Structure formats: C-alpha cells, structure tokens
N, C-alpha and C positions, 0 to 999 in steps of 0.2 A: 546467546544470540538475541539480537533485537532487530525487528523490522520497523522501519519508519516509512510512513506514506503521507503524501500531501495531495489534496485535490485543489486545483486552482482553475481559474478561467471562468467561463460562462458569462452570461449577461451581467451578473452582479459583480464580477471581478473580485477584488479583495474581500468584499463583504460576504462572499459565499465560500471563502477558503476554509478548508477542513484539514487538520493535521491529526495524526494518530501514531501511536507506538504499540507494537505487539512485543511484549517481553516474555521470555521463557526462563523458567527456573526449575529446580528439582520438584516443585509442587504442582507444576502445570504451566499455564500461560494465561495472559490476560491482555486485553486491548484497552488502552487509555488515551483519552484526548484531554490533556491537562487544561487547555484553554477553555473547553466547554464544560469540564467537570464530568465527562462521560467516562465510565469504567465498566468493563464487563469481563467476567472470567470466561475462558474458552473451554468447550468440551474437549476431552482428550483427542477424539478423532479430528476435530477441527484444528487443534493445535498441531497435530502430527502432519496434516495436509499442508498447513502453512509452513511448517519447518522444512518439509521436503521440497516444497515449491520454491522457497527462498534460499535454499542451500546453494552457495556459489558453485557453478559448474566449471570443471576444468577447461572446457573448450571456450568458455566465455571470455571475452576481452574485457568485460566489466566496464564498457563504455556505454553510457546511456544513449539510445538512438534519439534523434531529434523528432519531436512530435509534429504531426501534420497540422497545418493551420485549420482550426475549427473555431471561429470567433464566437459561436453560440454553444460550444461544447465544453466539457471539462477536460483537463489534463491531469493525469495521475502519475506522480513521481514516486517510485518505490525503491528503497535501498535497504541493505542489510548490514548491520554491524556485527561481525563475528566475534567470538570469545577472545580472539587475539587482538581485537581493536581495529581490524581492517574494515574499511567501508567498501561494499560492492554495490554498484548501481545496477539494479535489476531491470528497470524499465522506465521509460517515459511514454505513457500511453494516453490517448490513442496514437498509434503510429502505423498508418496504413502501408507505408513504404516498406516496413520491416515485419509486417504481420506474418508473412510466410516463414520467418525464421524463429518465431516463438514456439515453444514447446507446449504440450497440453497442460503441463504444470504452470507455465507462465500464464496461460489463459485462465486457469482456475484461480490463481492468485489475483489476477487483474479483476475478475468478476467478484471475488470476495472483497477486495478493496473498494470497488464501486458500491457494493451493497452496504458495507460497513460505514463508508463515508456518508451514505444516505441516512443511516441510523444515527450517526453522530450529529449530522445536520438537524435531523428531527428533534433530537434531544436538546440541542443548543437552542432551537426556536421555542420549544415548549418549556424550557427552564430559565428563561430570561428574568 
C-alpha cells in the first residue's frame, strides 16, 4: 500500500505546494517527498495508525468530496494505492460540508498529513 498526499493552495499558491508518499513494506514504513529530498522512517505505531486510517472502507464510495472555498487556507488531497493497484481517494480537505461524515480515523490521518506537510515544507525551506 502507498498513501499519496498533496498540500496545495494558500497565499503562495504553487510555490507552497507539498507532495509526499508514505510507503509500506515488510520492514516498516517511511514518508518521502522526492521533490524536496525529505525522507523519514516511521515508528511502528505511527505506520500502523496510518495504515488503518487509510485502509479503504467498504461503505466508502471512494469519491473525493469537493473542498470548501478557503482562499487563504491549504487543501489536502489524500489517496491510497492498494497492493492490487487500485486508487482510493480518501479525502479532499478541508471540507466543512462533509465534516460530519468523516470518521475519527479520517481526522487522525488528516491531522497527520497537515503536520507532516509542515515538516516537509520546513525541510524544503532549510535545505535550498
């Protein structure tokens, strides 16, 4: 399984875009942002939380909701590629219209992606 996330928007537009991939294998998991050179191994508990949160849910239609307009905020697109090659769109956030339908796992994944996007951005800025 692989989780892909993109942070876009904000005042800086494309200049503040952040992309990352979380890859899982038999040895654990790591997050990588190829464009910035960022790479970090994940603790086993962190990897397990992410795997569970991103696991496609049977009730899900796998259609990403439309993000609410926030010209000064960021939008986070999160998707999973399962081992069989299928892509499942988990979320396009923030999305206040569909916030009540998100699970606690969705919220945990969203918060993690927000924080990790910030770490990737900091790395990118400090390693130019």
